[in-house]
NUTORMAR-534209 format. One line per field, with one value per residue (C-alpha): x, y, z; residue in three letters; chain; residue number from 1. Coordinates in steps of 0.05 Angstrom, whole numbers, plus 5000, padded with zeros to 4 digits. Example, Ala and Ser with C-alpha at 12.3 -4.5 7.8 and 13.67 -1.06 7.14 Angstrom:
x <- 5246|5273
y <- 4910|4979
z <- 5156|5143
aa <- Ala|Ser
ch <- A|A
i <- 1|2
END
This chain:
x <- 5340|5384|5344|5396|5373|5299|5305|5348|5352|5376|5437|5453|5449|5494|5545|5546|5558|5613|5648|5645|5677|5729|5751|5765|5806|5877|5909|5891|5909|5961|6025|6032|6036|6092|6160|6229|6255|6288|6359|6334|6278|6206|6151|6079|6022|5949|5877|5810|5766|5813|5877|5894|5883|5923|5980|5979|5980|6038|6079|6066|6097|6152|6222|6236|6307|6284|6271|6197|6158|6096|6026|5956|5889|5824|5754|5743|5735|5763|5830|5830|5843|5865|5915|5973|6011|5985|6026|6091|6129|6069|6030|5954|5909|5834|5788|5715|5673|5633|5644|5717|5742|5806|5841|5829|5866|5922|5933|5939|5989|6031|6033|6056|6109|6134|6145|6197|6269|6249|6301|6301|6326|6264|6198|6129|6074|6006|5949|5884|5813|5743|5729|5796|5764|5736|5792|5847|5826|5867|5825|5857|5877|5814|5772|5762|5748|5677|5669|5692|5645|5585|5605|5611|5543|5510|5540|5521|5449|5444|5440|5505|5542|5612|5648|5613|5626|5700|5708|5689|5730|5793|5792|5782|5838|5912|5925|5874|5870|5943|5973|6000|6035|6067|6092|6124|6168|6224|6213|6184|6110|6069|5994|5955|5880|5817|5762|5695|5673|5633|5681|5741|5771|5833|5824|5758|5778|5787|5789|5854|5908|5963|5929|5927|5860|5830|5770|5775|5759|5704|5671|5677|5647|5588|5574|5579|5525|5483|5479|5475|5538|5556|5630|5669|5674|5749|5742|5689|5736|5794|5752|5731|5803|5825|5878|5855|5870|5892|5954|5944|5979|6031|6052|6063|6121|6080|6143|6158|6087|6058|5985|5947|5876|5882|5807|5746|5671|5671|5720|5677|5613|5649|5671|5599|5575|5623|5598|5526|5539|5574|5508|5466|5444|5451|5486|5475|5518|5474|5528|5584|5575|5502|5486|5422|5372|5370|5294|5292|5348|5306|5246|5288|5315|5244|5218|5273|5262|5187|5194|5243|5195|5141|5188|5196|5259|5331|5341|5325|5309|5333|5382|5412|5417|5479|5497|5544|5560|5543|5472|5449|5396|5375|5350|5302|5286|5214|5180|5168|5202|5245|5294|5305|5365|5387|5434|5434|5427|5369|5332|5341|5311|5252|5234|5247|5201|5145|5152|5158|5095|5106|5128|5132|5195|5240|5291|5341|5399|5433|5494|5553|5616|5651|5600|5567|5505|5504|5522|5488|5516|5486|5515|5447|5382|5346|5277|5235|5165|5140|5171|5109|5060|5104|5107|5032|5022|5065|5029|5089|5076|5132|5115|5122|5192|5212|5189|5232|5290|5285|5304|5342|5279|5237|5283|5304|5232|5226|5293|5315|5380|5445|5501|5572|5612|5669|5698|5764|5754|5707|5683|5618|5547|5531|5461|5437|5366|5351|5294|5275
y <- 3745|3795|3846|3897|3887|3894|3951|3997|3978|4047|4038|3974|4008|4065|4015|3980|4046|4063|3997|4006|4075|4049|3996|4049|4096|4105|4105|4031|4005|4047|4025|3955|3986|4035|4018|4032|4102|4107|4126|4194|4237|4219|4264|4254|4279|4266|4286|4265|4269|4222|4255|4292|4232|4189|4240|4242|4166|4162|4214|4180|4115|4144|4142|4208|4211|4199|4257|4270|4327|4337|4365|4337|4370|4352|4380|4440|4416|4347|4355|4312|4349|4299|4297|4279|4335|4355|4338|4375|4353|4344|4407|4404|4447|4450|4460|4455|4392|4372|4434|4456|4525|4566|4526|4462|4492|4520|4452|4419|4470|4465|4389|4389|4440|4394|4337|4376|4350|4282|4227|4151|4149|4186|4158|4190|4165|4184|4184|4179|4176|4194|4268|4279|4295|4361|4376|4368|4408|4434|4454|4441|4502|4535|4516|4562|4544|4571|4524|4465|4485|4487|4421|4388|4414|4390|4321|4316|4334|4290|4222|4200|4146|4159|4124|4168|4231|4215|4197|4269|4298|4261|4287|4359|4357|4370|4326|4269|4206|4187|4255|4262|4194|4221|4282|4238|4200|4177|4169|4105|4114|4082|4095|4081|4086|4086|4063|4098|4071|4010|3955|3988|4008|4051|4088|4114|4134|4210|4203|4163|4216|4163|4108|4096|4114|4068|4112|4155|4224|4193|4164|4231|4266|4217|4231|4306|4299|4250|4295|4360|4390|4458|4463|4519|4506|4497|4442|4407|4409|4382|4323|4308|4312|4269|4320|4315|4240|4214|4171|4097|4038|4035|4107|4098|4061|4007|3972|4032|4039|3999|4007|3982|3990|4008|4008|3986|3986|3910|3908|3958|3919|3855|3890|3911|3841|3811|3859|3842|3768|3779|3809|3749|3774|3739|3787|3787|3831|3844|3880|3930|3963|3980|4036|4068|4119|4122|4119|4058|4021|4033|3998|3935|3937|3947|3887|3842|3867|3857|3787|3769|3798|3750|3690|3689|3691|3671|3714|3690|3739|3767|3794|3855|3868|3908|3942|3994|4027|4095|4111|4175|4228|4258|4330|4349|4423|4442|4509|4533|4474|4491|4435|4418|4394|4323|4271|4199|4168|4212|4201|4126|4131|4173|4122|4064|4093|4101|4030|3998|4034|4028|3955|3942|3900|3936|3990|4021|4069|4097|4143|4167|4141|4208|4238|4285|4266|4314|4384|4386|4371|4301|4235|4206|4186|4129|4098|4060|4034|4102|4144|4151|4160|4215|4249|4246|4276|4335|4342|4319|4282|4236|4246|4321|4314|4262|4308|4365|4318|4347|4288|4334|4375|4313|4277|4340|4351|4280|4278|4225|4253|4214|4264|4240|4300|4290|4219|4231|4172|4153|4085|4114|4090|4048|4018|3972|3945|3910|3858|3833
z <- 1574|1611|1651|1628|1556|1571|1620|1577|1504|1485|1530|1495|1426|1449|1476|1409|1373|1423|1411|1336|1342|1391|1341|1290|1333|1306|1375|1384|1315|1279|1315|1283|1213|1228|1196|1222|1207|1138|1121|1099|1126|1142|1116|1140|1096|1110|1099|1128|1189|1225|1200|1264|1309|1262|1263|1339|1343|1294|1331|1398|1372|1328|1358|1392|1364|1292|1245|1231|1199|1158|1151|1156|1146|1182|1189|1234|1305|1292|1328|1392|1457|1508|1567|1520|1485|1417|1355|1358|1295|1248|1233|1233|1191|1193|1133|1112|1099|1059|1016|1010|1029|1020|1075|1035|0976|1020|1052|0984|0959|1022|1018|0945|0963|1018|0969|0930|0935|0963|0950|0946|1018|1043|1068|1060|1106|1079|1131|1092|1118|1095|1084|1051|0984|1010|1059|1006|0946|0888|0827|0759|0717|0691|0751|0810|0882|0875|0815|0857|0913|0866|0835|0903|0925|0861|0869|0943|0927|0866|0898|0864|0902|0930|0873|0822|0862|0870|0796|0779|0836|0815|0744|0767|0819|0818|0879|0882|0841|0850|0837|0908|0898|0834|0872|0926|0877|0883|0958|0988|1002|1058|1057|1121|1109|1150|1103|1101|1033|1011|0990|1023|0956|0973|0907|0932|1004|1001|0925|0930|0930|0934|0894|0819|0788|0736|0721|0659|0633|0591|0653|0690|0630|0628|0702|0691|0637|0677|0738|0698|0729|0702|0682|0648|0572|0577|0629|0588|0528|0570|0593|0521|0498|0558|0578|0651|0656|0724|0736|0722|0755|0700|0715|0789|0823|0857|0881|0926|0953|1010|1033|1094|1118|1192|1205|1164|1171|1175|1233|1272|1260|1282|1346|1360|1345|1395|1449|1433|1439|1506|1530|1510|1441|1375|1327|1252|1206|1145|1106|1114|1046|1037|0989|0963|0987|1063|1065|1020|1058|1121|1090|1078|1150|1177|1138|1165|1236|1234|1206|1261|1313|1288|1290|1214|1171|1186|1249|1319|1375|1421|1370|1338|1263|1245|1180|1152|1085|1056|1039|1004|1010|0944|0947|0892|0898|0887|0884|0954|0987|1047|1063|1136|1174|1173|1146|1122|1191|1212|1147|1156|1226|1201|1148|1195|1249|1198|1173|1242|1262|1337|1339|1414|1416|1365|1380|1331|1326|1265|1266|1226|1261|1253|1301|1250|1211|1152|1176|1244|1314|1321|1301|1285|1319|1353|1347|1398|1406|1429|1375|1332|1389|1419|1352|1343|1412|1391|1325|1284|1219|1195|1122|1128|1158|1106|1050|1078|1097|1167|1210|1258|1272|1283|1330|1366|1386|1411|1448|1399|1374|1384|1402|1409|1385|1336|1345|1308|1263|1207|1182|1157|1172|1233|1242|1297|1304|1370|1370|1439
aa <- Unk|Unk|Unk|Unk|Unk|Unk|Unk|Unk|Unk|Unk|Unk|Unk|Unk|Unk|Unk|Unk|Unk|Unk|Unk|Unk|Unk|Unk|Unk|Unk|Unk|Unk|Unk|Unk|Unk|Unk|Unk|Unk|Unk|Unk|Unk|Unk|Unk|Unk|Unk|Unk|Unk|Unk|Unk|Unk|Unk|Unk|Unk|Unk|Unk|Unk|Unk|Unk|Unk|Unk|Unk|Unk|Unk|Unk|Unk|Unk|Unk|Unk|Unk|Unk|Unk|Unk|Unk|Unk|Unk|Unk|Unk|Unk|Unk|Unk|Unk|Unk|Unk|Unk|Unk|Unk|Unk|Unk|Unk|Unk|Unk|Unk|Unk|Unk|Unk|Unk|Unk|Unk|Unk|Unk|Unk|Unk|Unk|Unk|Unk|Unk|Unk|Unk|Unk|Unk|Unk|Unk|Unk|Unk|Unk|Unk|Unk|Unk|Unk|Unk|Unk|Unk|Unk|Unk|Unk|Unk|Unk|Unk|Unk|Unk|Unk|Unk|Unk|Unk|Unk|Unk|Unk|Unk|Unk|Unk|Unk|Unk|Unk|Unk|Unk|Unk|Unk|Unk|Unk|Unk|Unk|Unk|Unk|Unk|Unk|Unk|Unk|Unk|Unk|Unk|Unk|Unk|Unk|Unk|Unk|Unk|Unk|Unk|Unk|Unk|Unk|Unk|Unk|Unk|Unk|Unk|Unk|Unk|Unk|Unk|Unk|Unk|Unk|Unk|Unk|Unk|Unk|Unk|Unk|Unk|Unk|Unk|Unk|Unk|Unk|Unk|Unk|Unk|Unk|Unk|Unk|Unk|Unk|Unk|Unk|Unk|Unk|Unk|Unk|Unk|Unk|Unk|Unk|Unk|Unk|Unk|Unk|Unk|Unk|Unk|Unk|Unk|Unk|Unk|Unk|Unk|Unk|Unk|Unk|Unk|Unk|Unk|Unk|Unk|Unk|Unk|Unk|Unk|Unk|Unk|Unk|Unk|Unk|Unk|Unk|Unk|Unk|Unk|Unk|Unk|Unk|Unk|Unk|Unk|Unk|Unk|Unk|Unk|Unk|Unk|Unk|Unk|Unk|Unk|Unk|Unk|Unk|Unk|Unk|Unk|Unk|Unk|Unk|Unk|Unk|Unk|Unk|Unk|Unk|Unk|Unk|Unk|Unk|Unk|Unk|Unk|Unk|Unk|Unk|Unk|Unk|Unk|Unk|Unk|Unk|Unk|Unk|Unk|Unk|Unk|Unk|Unk|Unk|Unk|Unk|Unk|Unk|Unk|Unk|Unk|Unk|Unk|Unk|Unk|Unk|Unk|Unk|Unk|Unk|Unk|Unk|Unk|Unk|Unk|Unk|Unk|Unk|Unk|Unk|Unk|Unk|Unk|Unk|Unk|Unk|Unk|Unk|Unk|Unk|Unk|Unk|Unk|Unk|Unk|Unk|Unk|Unk|Unk|Unk|Unk|Unk|Unk|Unk|Unk|Unk|Unk|Unk|Unk|Unk|Unk|Unk|Unk|Unk|Unk|Unk|Unk|Unk|Unk|Unk|Unk|Unk|Unk|Unk|Unk|Unk|Unk|Unk|Unk|Unk|Unk|Unk|Unk|Unk|Unk|Unk|Unk|Unk|Unk|Unk|Unk|Unk|Unk|Unk|Unk|Unk|Unk|Unk|Unk|Unk|Unk|Unk|Unk|Unk|Unk|Unk|Unk|Unk|Unk|Unk|Unk|Unk|Unk|Unk|Unk|Unk|Unk|Unk|Unk|Unk|Unk|Unk|Unk|Unk|Unk|Unk|Unk|Unk|Unk|Unk|Unk|Unk|Unk|Unk|Unk|Unk|Unk|Unk|Unk|Unk|Unk|Unk|Unk
ch <- A|A|A|A|A|A|A|A|A|A|A|A|A|A|A|A|A|A|A|A|A|A|A|A|A|A|A|A|A|A|A|A|A|A|A|A|A|A|A|A|A|A|A|A|A|A|A|A|A|A|A|A|A|A|A|A|A|A|A|A|A|A|A|A|A|A|A|A|A|A|A|A|A|A|A|A|A|A|A|A|A|A|A|A|A|A|A|A|A|A|A|A|A|A|A|A|A|A|A|A|A|A|A|A|A|A|A|A|A|A|A|A|A|A|A|A|A|A|A|A|A|A|A|A|A|A|A|A|A|A|A|A|A|A|A|A|A|A|A|A|A|A|A|A|A|A|A|A|A|A|A|A|A|A|A|A|A|A|A|A|A|A|A|A|A|A|A|A|A|A|A|A|A|A|A|A|A|A|A|A|A|A|A|A|A|A|A|A|A|A|A|A|A|A|A|A|A|A|A|A|A|A|A|A|A|A|A|A|A|A|A|A|A|A|A|A|A|A|A|A|A|A|A|A|A|A|A|A|A|A|A|A|A|A|A|A|A|A|A|A|A|A|A|A|A|A|A|A|A|A|A|A|A|A|A|A|A|A|A|A|A|A|A|A|A|A|A|A|A|A|A|A|A|A|A|A|A|A|A|A|A|A|A|A|A|A|A|A|A|A|A|A|A|A|A|A|A|A|A|A|A|A|A|A|A|A|A|A|A|A|A|A|A|A|A|A|A|A|A|A|A|A|A|A|A|A|A|A|A|A|A|A|A|A|A|A|A|A|A|A|A|A|A|A|A|A|A|A|A|A|A|A|A|A|A|A|A|A|A|A|A|A|A|A|A|A|A|A|A|A|A|A|A|A|A|A|A|A|A|A|A|A|A|A|A|A|A|A|A|A|A|A|A|A|A|A|A|A|A|A|A|A|A|A|A|A|A|A|A|A|A|A|A|A|A|A|A|A|A|A|A|A|A|A|A|A|A|A|A|A|A|A|A|A|A|A
i <- 1|2|3|4|5|6|7|8|9|10|11|12|13|14|15|16|17|18|19|20|21|22|23|24|25|26|27|28|29|30|31|32|33|34|35|36|37|38|39|40|41|42|43|44|45|46|47|48|49|50|51|52|53|54|55|56|57|58|59|60|61|62|63|64|65|66|67|68|69|70|71|72|73|74|75|76|77|78|79|80|81|82|83|84|85|86|87|88|89|90|91|92|93|94|95|96|97|98|99|100|101|102|103|104|105|106|107|108|109|110|111|112|113|114|115|116|117|118|119|120|121|122|123|124|125|126|127|128|129|130|131|132|133|134|135|136|137|138|139|140|141|142|143|144|145|146|147|148|149|150|151|152|153|154|155|156|157|158|159|160|161|162|163|164|165|166|167|168|169|170|171|172|173|174|175|176|177|178|179|180|181|182|183|184|185|186|187|188|189|190|191|192|193|194|195|196|197|198|199|200|201|202|203|204|205|206|207|208|209|210|211|212|213|214|215|216|217|218|219|220|221|222|223|224|225|226|227|228|229|230|231|232|233|234|235|236|237|238|239|240|241|242|243|244|245|246|247|248|249|250|251|252|253|254|255|256|257|258|259|260|261|262|263|264|265|266|267|268|269|270|271|272|273|274|275|276|277|278|279|280|281|282|283|284|285|286|287|288|289|290|291|292|293|294|295|296|297|298|299|300|301|302|303|304|305|306|307|308|309|310|311|312|313|314|315|316|317|318|319|320|321|322|323|324|325|326|327|328|329|330|331|332|333|334|335|336|337|338|339|340|341|342|343|344|345|346|347|348|349|350|351|352|353|354|355|356|357|358|359|360|361|362|363|364|365|366|367|368|369|370|371|372|373|374|375|376|377|378|379|380|381|382|383|384|385|386|387|388|389|390|391|392|393|394|395|396|397|398|399|400|401|402|403|404|405|406|407|408|409|410|411|412|413|414|415|416|417|418|419|420|421|422|423|424|425|426|427|428|429|430|431|432|433|434|435|436
END
């Protein structure tokens, strides 16, 4: 076994995370998908946490003499600042995530205005990545921004999965669920997507603004009732009457729309696996589309890791278990409960640490590949054999922090936060468990 692995397991885990993020960076992978400039003009429209870096990569490789204009919107603080000049021909706006703000609405209105007077000779390049649902917001008539903000917050706290959340979002939006594609007609449309969703369904990434939506008003209404979402009476009536239906495949010109996935969770996990194997580790990719409660997903990972540590099961150590997807954290308000700070990755690590119970040969790291776990400044957290004993020495009880969903407070006290800053891409959850 490499002395490097045994002397600094945390370094190895951080290197694997870095490789996964690197594989998803637009600057490395966007160019092969760019077409030749069209006869008419080229308009770039985009939304998501990676939108600014995608726009910069596109402009870098677009012919200097060819016409190019457009607008993308990304999360506050997610515009890359590097030695190369910032985007000159494509405007960049910044807006709020995960709850939309006025800038989210302004960006949507500006983009729709830019699609006016497009012709068959024109090309629209849509740059779509995770986070676009919040960053590109246009409430339907009868729904205010404050209504949309409350709906988003309820959905995020409910434990609903991303497909369910986006089904509701699409039917309450004037730009998502294929409506942007409708607005771009009759121009040719090229969608370049970075996937952050389980299964890599383009219709789910950023609520699919350029992709036909096969969900229905009836399904959205059922979810509204299931998760007890408060809607204005007029909107409830519109859902029941199916007047808020989204564009279906038969309504969009599929022959003039081309779509490519530039980066995916699977590709990033495979890149991390190759790096692990180059360092003498066996690498096992469990799945790239795991869903479920973070604390419960952690219990499954812990069981597999502990079995491997004992020489049981299908995995042979030294090895690393890799997984991705999008887990959830359900907040259930109780009287007197004060919720802490933390996201999916941190909650996974809290539950994992409890279940591993100080296993001496197991280390783990979980992070969101966009660099932000929830709404704090960390990407995630890491766990080692001494995590629980250090917590106990500080008087910290894991169960208390799990109850409050305060992974940030727990790992901050232990020096166990993973901080990368915004990465300018997003292929969602990254988890690595190292068994030596």
